[in-house]
DSSP file (Angstrom, degrees, kcal/mol; ACC not computed):
  #  RESIDUE AA STRUCTURE BP1 BP2  ACC     N-H-->O    O-->H-N    N-H-->O    O-->H-N    TCO  KAPPA ALPHA  PHI   PSI    X-CA   Y-CA   Z-CA
    1    1 A M              0   0    0      0, 0.0     2,-0.1     0, 0.0     5,-0.0   0.000 360.0 360.0 360.0 136.5  109.6  151.8   66.5
    2    2 A H     >  -     0   0    0      1,-0.1     4,-1.8     4,-0.0     3,-0.2  -0.352 360.0-120.1 -72.9 153.0  110.9  155.3   66.2
    3    3 A V  H  > S+     0   0    0      1,-0.2     4,-2.2     2,-0.2     5,-0.2   0.856 112.8  59.1 -61.2 -36.4  113.5  156.2   63.7
    4    4 A K  H  > S+     0   0    0      1,-0.2     4,-2.1     2,-0.2    -1,-0.2   0.911 105.5  48.0 -60.6 -43.2  115.9  157.4   66.4
    5    5 A R  H  > S+     0   0    0      2,-0.2     4,-2.7     1,-0.2    -1,-0.2   0.883 108.5  54.5 -66.2 -37.6  115.8  153.9   68.1
    6    6 A V  H  X S+     0   0    0     -4,-1.8     4,-2.7     1,-0.2    -1,-0.2   0.926 109.4  47.7 -61.7 -44.2  116.5  152.2   64.7
    7    7 A F  H  X S+     0   0    0     -4,-2.2     4,-2.4     2,-0.2    -1,-0.2   0.892 112.1  49.5 -64.3 -39.6  119.6  154.4   64.2
    8    8 A I  H  X S+     0   0    0     -4,-2.1     4,-2.2     2,-0.2    -2,-0.2   0.929 112.6  46.7 -65.3 -44.9  120.8  153.6   67.7
    9    9 A V  H  X S+     0   0    0     -4,-2.7     4,-2.3     2,-0.2    -2,-0.2   0.924 113.4  48.9 -64.1 -44.4  120.3  149.9   67.3
   10   10 A L  H  X S+     0   0    0     -4,-2.7     4,-2.7    -5,-0.2    -1,-0.2   0.903 110.1  52.9 -60.5 -40.6  122.0  149.9   63.9
   11   11 A G  H  X S+     0   0    0     -4,-2.4     4,-2.6     2,-0.2    -2,-0.2   0.906 109.0  48.2 -61.1 -42.5  124.9  151.9   65.5
   12   12 A I  H  X S+     0   0    0     -4,-2.2     4,-2.5     2,-0.2    -1,-0.2   0.907 111.5  50.1 -65.2 -41.6  125.3  149.3   68.2
   13   13 A I  H  X S+     0   0    0     -4,-2.3     4,-2.6     2,-0.2    -2,-0.2   0.924 111.8  48.2 -62.5 -44.0  125.3  146.5   65.6
   14   14 A F  H  X S+     0   0    0     -4,-2.7     4,-2.7     2,-0.2     5,-0.2   0.911 111.0  51.4 -62.7 -42.3  127.9  148.3   63.5
   15   15 A L  H  X S+     0   0    0     -4,-2.6     4,-2.3     2,-0.2    -2,-0.2   0.930 112.5  45.4 -60.1 -45.5  130.0  148.9   66.7
   16   16 A L  H  X S+     0   0    0     -4,-2.5     4,-2.5     2,-0.2    -2,-0.2   0.918 113.7  48.8 -64.5 -43.7  129.9  145.2   67.6
   17   17 A A  H  X S+     0   0    0     -4,-2.6     4,-2.2     1,-0.2    -2,-0.2   0.912 112.7  48.0 -63.9 -42.4  130.6  144.1   64.0
   18   18 A G  H  X S+     0   0    0     -4,-2.7     4,-1.8     2,-0.2    -1,-0.2   0.895 111.9  49.5 -64.6 -40.3  133.6  146.5   63.7
   19   19 A T  H  X S+     0   0    0     -4,-2.3     4,-2.4    -5,-0.2     5,-0.2   0.913 111.1  48.6 -65.7 -42.9  135.0  145.4   67.1
   20   20 A V  H  X S+     0   0    0     -4,-2.5     4,-2.6     1,-0.2    -1,-0.2   0.901 109.6  54.1 -62.9 -40.0  134.7  141.7   66.2
   21   21 A G  H  < S+     0   0    0     -4,-2.2    -1,-0.2     1,-0.2    -2,-0.2   0.857 111.5  44.5 -63.2 -35.1  136.4  142.5   62.9
   22   22 A L  H  < S+     0   0    0     -4,-1.8    -2,-0.2     1,-0.2    -1,-0.2   0.888 117.5  43.6 -74.9 -39.2  139.4  144.1   64.7
   23   23 A L  H  < S+     0   0    0     -4,-2.4    -2,-0.2     1,-0.3    -3,-0.2   0.812 129.6  24.6 -77.1 -30.0  139.7  141.4   67.3
   24   24 A H  S  < S+     0   0    0     -4,-2.6    -1,-0.3    -5,-0.2    -2,-0.1  -0.678  70.6 171.4-134.9  78.6  139.3  138.4   64.9
   25   25 A P        +     0   0    0      0, 0.0    28,-3.5     0, 0.0     2,-0.4   0.568  63.0  41.7 -74.8  -8.6  140.3  139.6   61.5
   26   26 A S  E     +A   52   0A   0     26,-0.2     2,-0.3    24,-0.0    26,-0.2  -0.988  59.7 178.4-137.6 149.7  140.3  136.3   59.7
   27   27 A F  E     -A   51   0A   0     24,-2.0    24,-3.1    -2,-0.4     2,-0.3  -0.989  20.9-128.9-146.5 155.0  138.0  133.3   59.8
   28   28 A N  E     +A   50   0A   0     -2,-0.3     2,-0.3    22,-0.2    22,-0.2  -0.763  24.6 174.7-104.3 147.7  137.8  129.9   58.0
   29   29 A Y  E     -A   49   0A   0     20,-2.5    20,-3.3    -2,-0.3     2,-0.4  -0.972  26.1-121.0-145.8 160.9  134.9  128.4   56.2
   30   30 A H  E     -A   48   0A   0     -2,-0.3     2,-0.4    18,-0.2    18,-0.2  -0.839  22.6-171.7-106.7 140.7  134.3  125.3   54.1
   31   31 A K  E     -A   47   0A   0     16,-2.7    16,-2.9    -2,-0.4     2,-0.5  -0.993  13.7-146.1-134.3 127.2  133.1  125.3   50.5
   32   32 A Q  E     -A   46   0A   0     -2,-0.4     2,-0.4    14,-0.2    14,-0.2  -0.807  19.2-171.8 -93.1 128.7  132.1  122.3   48.5
   33   33 A E  E     -A   45   0A   0     12,-2.6    12,-2.7    -2,-0.5     2,-0.5  -0.962  23.7-127.5-121.7 138.1  132.9  122.5   44.8
   34   34 A E  E     +A   44   0A   0     -2,-0.4    10,-0.3    10,-0.2     3,-0.1  -0.728  29.5 173.2 -82.0 122.8  131.8  120.1   42.1
   35   35 A V  E     +     0   0A   0      8,-2.7     2,-0.3    -2,-0.5     9,-0.2   0.695  63.0  11.4-105.0 -24.4  134.9  118.9   40.2
   36   36 A A  E     -A   43   0A   0      7,-1.5     7,-3.0     2,-0.0     2,-0.4  -0.993  53.8-170.6-154.1 146.9  133.4  116.3   37.9
   37   37 A K  E     +A   42   0A   0     -2,-0.3     2,-0.5     5,-0.2     5,-0.2  -0.942   6.0 175.4-143.2 119.0  130.0  115.0   36.8
   38   38 A L  E >   -A   41   0A   0      3,-3.2     3,-2.0    -2,-0.4    -2,-0.0  -0.870  66.0 -64.1-123.5  95.4  129.5  111.9   34.8
   39   39 A G  T 3  S-     0   0    0     -2,-0.5    -1,-0.0     1,-0.3     0, 0.0  -0.459 120.4  -9.6  63.4-126.9  125.7  111.3   34.4
   40   40 A P  T 3  S+     0   0    0      0, 0.0     2,-0.5     0, 0.0    -1,-0.3   0.578 122.7  86.8 -79.9  -7.4  124.2  110.7   37.8
   41   41 A I  E <   +A   38   0A   0     -3,-2.0    -3,-3.2     2,-0.0     2,-0.4  -0.788  55.5 176.3 -97.4 131.2  127.7  110.4   39.5
   42   42 A Q  E     -A   37   0A   0     -2,-0.5     2,-0.5    -5,-0.2    -5,-0.2  -0.986  19.4-147.0-134.3 147.1  129.4  113.6   40.7
   43   43 A A  E     -A   36   0A   0     -7,-3.0    -8,-2.7    -2,-0.4    -7,-1.5  -0.935  18.1-173.2-113.2 132.6  132.6  114.2   42.5
   44   44 A T  E     -A   34   0A   0     -2,-0.5     2,-0.4   -10,-0.3   -10,-0.2  -0.892  13.4-147.6-123.8 155.6  132.9  117.1   45.0
   45   45 A V  E     -A   33   0A   0    -12,-2.7   -12,-2.6    -2,-0.3     2,-0.8  -0.980  10.4-143.3-121.9 133.6  135.8  118.5   46.9
   46   46 A D  E     -A   32   0A   0     -2,-0.4     2,-0.4   -14,-0.2   -14,-0.2  -0.865  25.5-170.6 -97.8 109.3  135.5  120.1   50.3
   47   47 A E  E     -A   31   0A   0    -16,-2.9   -16,-2.7    -2,-0.8     2,-0.6  -0.798  18.4-141.7-103.2 140.9  137.9  123.1   50.5
   48   48 A E  E     -A   30   0A   0     -2,-0.4     2,-0.3   -18,-0.2   -18,-0.2  -0.899  26.8-173.8 -98.5 124.6  138.8  125.1   53.6
   49   49 A K  E     -A   29   0A   0    -20,-3.3   -20,-2.5    -2,-0.6     2,-0.4  -0.851  16.8-139.9-119.3 154.3  139.1  128.7   52.7
   50   50 A T  E     -A   28   0A   0     -2,-0.3     2,-0.5   -22,-0.2   -22,-0.2  -0.949  11.2-158.7-116.0 133.1  140.3  131.7   54.8
   51   51 A M  E     -A   27   0A   0    -24,-3.1   -24,-2.0    -2,-0.4     2,-0.4  -0.937   6.2-152.7-112.1 130.6  138.6  135.1   54.6
   52   52 A Q  E     -A   26   0A   0     -2,-0.5   -26,-0.2   -26,-0.2    -2,-0.0  -0.868   4.6-148.7-102.2 133.7  140.4  138.2   55.8
   53   53 A I        -     0   0    0    -28,-3.5     5,-0.0    -2,-0.4    -2,-0.0  -0.906  26.1-123.5 -99.7 118.4  138.5  141.3   57.1
   54   54 A P     >  -     0   0    0      0, 0.0     4,-1.8     0, 0.0     3,-0.2  -0.307   8.1-132.0 -63.7 143.5  140.4  144.5   56.2
   55   55 A V  H  > S+     0   0    0      1,-0.2     4,-2.7     2,-0.2     5,-0.2   0.867 107.7  58.1 -62.1 -36.8  141.3  146.7   59.1
   56   56 A A  H  > S+     0   0    0      1,-0.2     4,-2.3     2,-0.2    -1,-0.2   0.878 104.9  50.3 -62.8 -37.2  139.9  149.7   57.2
   57   57 A A  H  > S+     0   0    0     -3,-0.2     4,-2.0     2,-0.2    -1,-0.2   0.904 111.5  47.8 -67.5 -40.9  136.5  148.0   56.9
   58   58 A S  H  X S+     0   0    0     -4,-1.8     4,-2.1     2,-0.2    -2,-0.2   0.917 112.8  48.6 -65.3 -42.8  136.4  147.3   60.6
   59   59 A A  H  X S+     0   0    0     -4,-2.7     4,-2.6     1,-0.2    -2,-0.2   0.899 110.1  51.9 -64.5 -39.8  137.4  150.9   61.4
   60   60 A A  H  X S+     0   0    0     -4,-2.3     4,-2.7     1,-0.2    -1,-0.2   0.889 108.7  51.1 -63.6 -38.6  134.8  152.3   59.1
   61   61 A M  H  X S+     0   0    0     -4,-2.0     4,-2.5     2,-0.2    -1,-0.2   0.906 111.1  48.0 -64.5 -41.1  132.1  150.1   60.8
   62   62 A I  H  X S+     0   0    0     -4,-2.1     4,-2.6     2,-0.2    -2,-0.2   0.926 113.3  47.2 -65.9 -44.2  133.2  151.4   64.2
   63   63 A I  H  X S+     0   0    0     -4,-2.6     4,-2.4     2,-0.2    -2,-0.2   0.919 113.9  47.4 -63.5 -43.9  133.1  155.1   63.0
   64   64 A A  H  X S+     0   0    0     -4,-2.7     4,-2.4     2,-0.2    -1,-0.2   0.902 111.9  51.0 -64.5 -40.2  129.7  154.6   61.4
   65   65 A G  H  X S+     0   0    0     -4,-2.5     4,-2.4     2,-0.2    -2,-0.2   0.918 110.5  48.2 -62.9 -44.0  128.4  152.9   64.5
   66   66 A L  H  X S+     0   0    0     -4,-2.6     4,-2.7     1,-0.2     5,-0.3   0.917 111.2  51.2 -62.0 -42.7  129.6  155.7   66.7
   67   67 A A  H  X S+     0   0    0     -4,-2.4     4,-3.0     1,-0.2     5,-0.4   0.918 111.7  46.8 -61.7 -43.2  128.1  158.3   64.4
   68   68 A L  H  X S+     0   0    0     -4,-2.4     4,-1.8     1,-0.2    -1,-0.2   0.900 114.4  46.7 -66.6 -39.8  124.7  156.6   64.4
   69   69 A V  H  < S+     0   0    0     -4,-2.4    -2,-0.2    -5,-0.2    -1,-0.2   0.903 120.5  38.3 -68.6 -40.2  124.7  156.2   68.2
   70   70 A I  H  < S+     0   0    0     -4,-2.7     4,-0.3    -5,-0.2    -2,-0.2   0.920 126.0  34.4 -77.7 -44.3  125.8  159.8   68.8
   71   71 A L  H  < S+     0   0    0     -4,-3.0     3,-0.5    -5,-0.3     4,-0.5   0.688 100.8  78.4 -87.9 -18.6  123.7  161.5   66.1
   72   72 A G  S >< S+     0   0    0     -4,-1.8     3,-1.3    -5,-0.4    -1,-0.2   0.922  95.0  45.6 -56.7 -50.2  120.7  159.2   66.2
   73   73 A P  T 3  S+     0   0    0      0, 0.0    -1,-0.2     0, 0.0    -2,-0.1   0.726 107.4  60.7 -68.1 -19.5  119.1  160.7   69.3
   74   74 A R  T 3  S+     0   0    0     -3,-0.5    -2,-0.2    -4,-0.3    -3,-0.1   0.512  80.2 112.1 -86.3  -4.4  119.7  164.3   67.9
   75   75 A M  S <  S-     0   0    0     -3,-1.3   -71,-0.1    -4,-0.5    -3,-0.0  -0.346  74.1-113.2 -69.1 148.7  117.6  163.8   64.8
   76   76 A K              0   0    0      1,-0.1    -1,-0.1    -2,-0.0    -2,-0.1  -0.613 360.0 360.0 -78.6 142.4  114.4  165.7   64.4
   77   77 A P              0   0    0      0, 0.0    -1,-0.1     0, 0.0   -74,-0.1   0.495 360.0 360.0 -67.7 360.0  111.3  163.5   64.5
């Protein structure tokens, strides 16, 4: 695969990731944590956590994606 195509594909991926980050800035996930362990017996807690994606990070991904898509084909081989 040519380097130009790699940059274009990466640019498209960055554009999509940035757009998703702007449209859906937070998401929930579950994390199991071990709270106690007594020999072979262990107790765990299933916590629901929320992750926020900063707007600046999404905007940076979109800008980087645009730069890769626009400048990728102009690179010298």
